[in-house]
C-alpha positions in Angstrom: -4.5 29.8 -23.7 -5.7 26.5 -25.7 -9.2 27.0 -27.0 -11.9 25.0 -25.1 -12.5 21.4 -26.6 -15.9 20.2 -27.9 -17.4 17.4 -25.9 -17.2 15.1 -28.7 -13.5 15.9 -29.0 -12.3 15.6 -25.0 -9.6 13.2 -25.2 -8.2 11.5 -21.7 -5.5 9.1 -21.7 -4.5 6.9 -18.4 -1.3 5.0 -18.7 -1.7 2.1 -16.8 -4.2 -0.7 -16.8 -4.0 -0.9 -13.1 -5.8 -0.7 -9.8 -5.1 3.2 -9.9 -5.9 3.5 -13.5 -9.2 1.5 -13.3 -10.4 3.5 -10.3 -9.2 6.8 -12.1 -11.8 5.6 -15.1 -14.3 5.5 -12.5 -13.7 8.7 -10.8 -13.8 10.7 -14.3 -17.2 8.9 -15.2 -18.6 9.5 -11.6 -17.9 13.1 -12.3 -19.7 13.1 -15.4 -17.1 13.3 -17.7 -18.5 12.3 -21.2 -15.2 12.0 -23.7 -13.3 9.8 -24.5 -11.2 7.4 -22.2 -8.2 5.5 -23.6 -6.4 3.1 -20.9 -2.9 1.9 -21.8 -1.7 -1.1 -20.4 1.5 -3.2 -20.5 0.0 -6.5 -19.9 -2.5 -8.4 -22.6 -5.7 -8.2 -19.8 -7.8 -6.2 -18.0 -7.0 -4.4 -15.0 -7.1 -7.1 -11.8 -6.4 -7.4 -7.9 -2.7 -8.0 -7.2 -2.9 -8.5 -3.5 -4.0 -12.0 -4.0 -0.9 -12.8 -6.0 1.3 -13.1 -3.0 -1.6 -14.9 -1.0 -4.4 -17.1 -2.1 -3.0 -17.5 -5.8 -0.1 -19.4 -4.2 -2.0 -21.5 -1.9 -4.8 -22.5 -4.4 -5.5 -26.0 -4.7 -6.9 -25.9 -8.3 -5.3 -23.5 -10.8 -6.7 -20.0 -9.8 -8.8 -17.7 -12.1 -7.7 -14.1 -12.5 -8.6 -12.1 -9.3 -10.8 -9.7 -11.3 -11.7 -6.2 -10.2 -15.2 -5.2 -10.5 -16.3 -3.1 -13.4 -18.9 -0.8 -13.2 -21.6 -0.6 -16.1 -21.4 2.8 -18.3 -17.4 3.4 -18.1 -16.9 3.2 -21.9 -13.3 2.7 -22.0 -11.0 2.3 -25.2 -8.5 -0.1 -24.0 -5.2 -0.6 -25.7 -3.6 -3.7 -23.8 -0.3 -5.2 -24.2 1.1 -2.1 -25.5 3.6 -0.5 -22.9 4.1 3.4 -23.2 7.4 4.1 -24.7 7.6 7.7 -24.8 5.8 10.9 -24.1 5.9 14.4 -25.8 4.1 16.9 -23.2 4.1 19.8 -25.9 2.7 17.9 -28.5 0.4 16.2 -26.2 1.3 12.8 -27.7 1.8 9.3 -26.1 4.0 6.8 -27.9 3.3 3.1 -27.7 5.6 -0.1 -28.1 4.1 -0.7 -31.5 5.1 2.7 -32.6 1.8 4.1 -32.7 0.7 7.4 -31.1 -2.1 9.0 -29.1 -3.0 12.5 -29.0 -4.5 13.6 -25.4 -6.2 16.6 -24.0 -5.3 15.4 -20.7 -3.3 12.4 -19.0 -3.1 10.5 -15.8 0.1 8.4 -15.2 -0.5 5.2 -13.1 2.3 2.7 -14.5 2.9 1.3 -11.0 6.2 0.0 -9.9 8.4 -2.8 -11.1 10.3 -5.3 -9.0 14.0 -5.0 -8.4 16.2 -7.8 -9.7 19.2 -9.4 -9.1 22.6 -7.4 -10.5 23.6 -10.9 -12.4 22.1 -13.7 -14.3 20.3 -16.3 -12.1 19.3 -19.9 -12.5 16.1 -21.5 -13.5 14.0 -21.4 -10.7 14.6 -17.9 -9.4 11.6 -15.6 -9.6 10.4 -12.2 -9.2 6.7 -11.4 -8.6 4.7 -8.5 -10.1 2.1 -9.9 -12.5 -0.2 -12.5 -13.0 1.8 -14.8 -15.3 4.5 -14.3 -12.6 2.3 -15.5 -10.0 1.2 -18.5 -11.9 4.7 -19.4 -12.7 5.6 -19.3 -9.1 2.7 -21.2 -7.7 3.5 -24.1 -10.7 7.2 -23.7 -9.3 5.9 -24.5 -5.6 4.0 -27.4 -6.5 7.0 -29.5 -7.2 9.2 -27.8 -4.9 10.6 -28.8 -1.3 12.8 -26.2 -0.2 12.0 -22.4 -0.8 14.4 -19.5 -0.6 13.2 -16.0 -0.1 15.7 -12.8 -0.5 13.9 -9.9 1.6 11.5 -10.0 4.1 9.5 -7.0 3.2 5.5 -7.3 2.8 5.9 -9.3 -0.4 8.7 -11.6 1.0 6.8 -12.2 3.9 3.3 -12.8 2.2 5.3 -15.1 0.0 7.1 -16.8 2.5 3.7 -17.6 4.7 1.9 -18.7 1.8 4.7 -21.4 0.6 5.0 -22.4 4.5 1.1 -22.8 4.3 1.8 -25.4 1.4 3.9 -27.5 3.6 7.6 -26.2 2.2 10.8 -25.9 4.0 11.1 -22.1 3.9 14.3 -19.9 4.5 14.1 -16.1 4.5 17.3 -13.9 4.3 16.8 -10.5 4.9 19.9 -7.6 5.0 18.2 -5.6 8.2 18.1 -6.5 11.9 14.6 -6.9 11.6 11.8 -7.9 8.9 10.2 -4.8 7.6 12.2 -2.6 9.9 12.5 0.6 7.6 8.5 0.6 7.3 7.5 -0.2 10.7 10.4 0.2 12.9 12.5 -2.4 15.4 9.5 -3.2 17.8 6.8 -4.2 15.2 9.7 -6.1 13.0 10.7 -8.0 15.8 7.3 -9.4 16.3 7.0 -10.1 12.6 10.2 -12.1 13.0 8.7 -14.2 15.9 5.7 -15.1 13.5 7.9 -16.2 10.7 9.7 -18.2 13.3 6.8 -19.7 15.1 5.6 -20.8 11.8 8.8 -22.7 10.9 10.4 -20.4 8.8 14.2 -20.0 9.0 14.6 -16.4 9.1 18.1 -15.3 8.5 18.4 -11.5 9.6 21.6 -9.5 9.1 22.3 -11.6 6.2 22.5 -11.6 2.2 22.7 -13.7 -0.8 26.3 -13.4 -2.2 25.9 -16.0 -5.2 23.1 -18.3 -6.4 24.2 -21.8 -7.5 22.7 -23.7 -10.5 23.2 -27.6 -11.1 24.3 -29.1 -14.1 21.1 -28.7 -16.1 20.9 -24.9 -14.9 18.7 -25.1 -12.3 18.7 -23.5 -8.8 20.7 -25.6 -6.7 20.9 -23.4 -3.7 22.8 -20.1 -2.7 25.9 -19.1 -0.8 25.0 -16.6 2.2 26.9 -13.8 3.5 27.4 -15.5 6.9 29.3 -18.3 5.2 26.9 -21.1 5.1 25.4 -22.6 1.8 21.7 -22.6 1.6 20.1 -25.6 -0.4 16.7 -24.4 -2.5 14.7 -25.7 -5.2 13.1 -22.3 -5.7 13.8 -18.8 -4.7 12.1 -15.6 -4.9 13.6 -12.3 -5.1 11.9 -9.8 -2.6 14.1 -6.9 -3.2 11.5 -4.3 -3.2 10.4 -2.2 -6.5 11.1 0.7 -8.6 8.6 3.4 -9.8 8.1 2.3 -13.6 9.5 5.4 -14.9 11.7 4.6 -17.7 9.3 5.0 -20.5 9.4 8.9 -19.2 13.3 9.5 -19.6 13.9 12.8 -21.4 10.3 13.8 -21.9 10.6 16.9 -19.6 8.8 15.2 -16.4 10.6 15.6 -13.3 11.4 11.9 -12.2 13.3 10.9 -9.4 12.4 7.6 -7.8 9.1 7.9 -9.0 7.3 11.0 -10.9 7.5 14.2 -8.4 4.1 15.8 -8.2 2.3 18.5 -6.4 -0.4 18.4 -3.7 -2.9 17.9 -6.3 -1.0 15.2 -8.0 0.2 17.1 -10.9 3.6 16.1 -12.6 6.1 18.4 -12.0 9.0 20.1 -14.4 12.3 19.9 -13.2 12.0 23.4 -12.5 9.3 22.8 -10.1 6.3 23.8 -12.2 3.5 22.0 -12.8 2.2 20.2 -16.1 -1.4 21.5 -15.9 -2.4 18.6 -18.3 -0.8 15.3 -16.7 -1.6 14.2 -13.0 -0.2 10.8 -11.7 -1.3 8.3 -9.0 -0.4 4.9 -7.5 3.0 3.5 -6.6 4.7 6.0 -9.7 3.3 9.0 -7.6 6.3 10.7 -5.5 3.5 13.1 -3.7 4.3 15.1 -0.7 3.3 13.6 2.5 2.0 16.2 4.9 2.7 13.9 7.9 6.3 13.9 6.7 6.6 17.6 6.8 5.8 17.6 3.1 8.7 15.1 1.8 7.5 13.6 -1.2 7.3 9.8 -0.9 5.8 6.9 -3.2 3.9 4.6 -1.5 3.1 1.2 -2.9 -0.5 0.5 -1.2 -3.5 -0.8 -2.3 -5.6 2.0 -0.5 -2.9 4.8 -1.6 -3.5 3.6 -5.6 -7.2 4.0 -4.7 -7.4 7.3 -3.1 -5.0 9.1 -5.1 -6.6 8.1 -8.3 -9.8 9.9 -7.4 -7.6 13.4 -6.8 -5.7 13.2 -9.7 -8.9 12.4 -12.0 -10.5 15.4 -10.1 -7.7 17.4 -10.8 -7.5 16.8 -14.4 -11.3 17.6 -14.9 -11.5 20.9 -12.8 -7.7 22.1 -12.1 -9.2 25.3 -10.4 -11.2 23.9 -7.7 -9.9 20.3 -7.0 -8.8 19.5 -3.4 -5.3 18.9 -2.6 -4.5 15.0 -1.8 -4.5 14.9 2.1 -5.6 11.7 2.9 -4.4 9.8 5.8 -2.3 6.7 4.2 -2.9 2.9 5.3 -1.9 -0.6 4.6 -2.4 -4.1 5.4 -0.9 -7.4 5.4 -1.7 -11.1 6.6 0.9 -13.1 7.9 0.3 -16.5 9.3 -3.0 -15.7 10.4 -2.1 -12.3 11.8 -3.6 -9.1 10.4 -1.2 -6.1 10.3 -3.1 -3.0 10.0 -1.5 0.4 9.8 -2.6 4.1 9.2 0.0 7.3 8.9 3.6 6.8 8.1 5.3 4.8 10.8 8.5 4.6 8.5 9.0 8.4 9.1 8.9 8.2 13.1 11.7 8.8 15.3 10.1 7.2 18.2 7.8 4.1 18.8 5.8 3.1 21.8 4.5 -0.5 22.2 1.0 -0.3 23.9 0.2 -4.0 23.6 2.2 -7.0 22.6 1.0 -10.6 22.7 2.1 -13.4 20.1 0.2 -16.2 21.6 -3.0 -14.1 21.3 -1.9 -12.5 17.9 -2.2 -8.9 19.4 0.1 -5.6 18.9 -0.4 -2.0 19.0 2.5 0.5 18.6 2.2 4.1 18.3 4.9 6.2 16.1 5.7 9.9 16.9 7.9 12.2 14.7 9.8 15.0 16.8 6.8 14.3 19.6 4.1 14.5 17.0 1.6 11.5 16.0 2.9 10.0 12.6 1.3 6.4 12.7 -0.2 3.6 14.6 0.0 -0.1 13.5 -2.0 -3.0 15.2 -2.1 -7.0 14.9 -5.6 -8.1 16.2 -6.7 -4.9 16.9 -8.3 -3.2 14.1 -11.0 -1.1 16.1 -8.4 1.0 17.9 -7.5 2.1 14.5 -10.3 4.4 13.7 -9.1 7.0 17.1 -5.4 7.0 15.6 -6.9 7.7 12.2 -9.1 10.5 13.3 -6.4 12.0 14.9 -4.2 11.9 12.2 -6.6 13.0 9.9 -6.8 16.2 12.1 -3.3 16.8 11.9 -3.1 16.4 7.9 -5.5 18.9 7.5 -3.9 21.4 9.9 -0.5 20.7 7.7 -2.4 21.2 4.6 -3.9 24.4 5.6 -7.2 26.0 4.0 -8.1 24.6 0.6 -6.6 26.6 -2.0 -6.9 26.4 -5.7 -3.6 25.4 -7.4 -1.5 27.8 -9.4 -2.2 26.6 -13.1 -0.4 29.0 -14.7 -0.6 28.9 -18.5 -3.1 26.0 -18.3 -5.3 24.3 -20.8 -9.0 25.4 -20.5 -10.8 22.7 -18.3 -11.5 19.6 -20.2 
């Protein structure tokens, strides 16, 4: 067993200057950790709030400021910004950065988030993806001079970008491969409601349709796209909203199990391919492929703001107190705002095999859908009825706690001494 470190030699490293990374640092200090915390980030700026990037930033009349996250006093963080992590050696407990330097650690928390999926071929100028601050500014500047926007994908990001562009007065076309927007995430009934919101706002929504080819003008600028329905859609700008993939490339070959995210256990400890846990590496946020009790323990990566915040607290606690930490047993939740309608959800609607519409009114902006899996409640979604979610959340929390069972200490095996 590794000898305990003295207080002035305890070193925790957080990879990801993200919401999850910042909240993990806050949780560490709140639990009176007095050692060093180093946060590594690939962007050359402090963590900021990402949800406004697809909403307020795109509709701002004046050039917007970075949507800053609050920084409490006393965090005492060592920042390594503009330096992406490029490699990890868990046995040596070292992290390699893009500039070739190495960081040693006693505990590591991975919060690298996710990156947008890109087009499989070169695209003309004017075709954008949206992940970070620079992407949002570039897209906003593009929209200032555009008249016609093409959005490829009607998920949460695509829908929010389309709504923002429509609020700016652009002609907006959205193409979506599925029968309804967000169908995999919230089901056909709620997806049809979202489709009606888009169409009522004047968006040309084409479901069951894909882009087959982007076309450029003689200057290499986007001119339009050929669609799978045989039509040609003119566009001055386009946004690829094709979903995202957890940012795990830097972990290739290091012995951490990666499969659509970093596989982890209920305490958010990273796993090896044989299923054993690293006692000194935890994971939080979009990159964490964690067991979900509402999905019968299936591991899922959830790209939602609240999930990043809540997992950060558990991942930090597990690093500090590996023998007494609680498993992650929080009910997932998410929200989105489209055309003045506030969509709020708890649980996991995506794993349901049955959805029941309790209330539906497009003119009044009201919707309530309850989701079940093999007869058991797994989620609920509302529009304009946020107060109704509280009872659903309580019921789901009871189910999660029942599935998790009594709180047990994780098996740490050949763990390092508590940090």
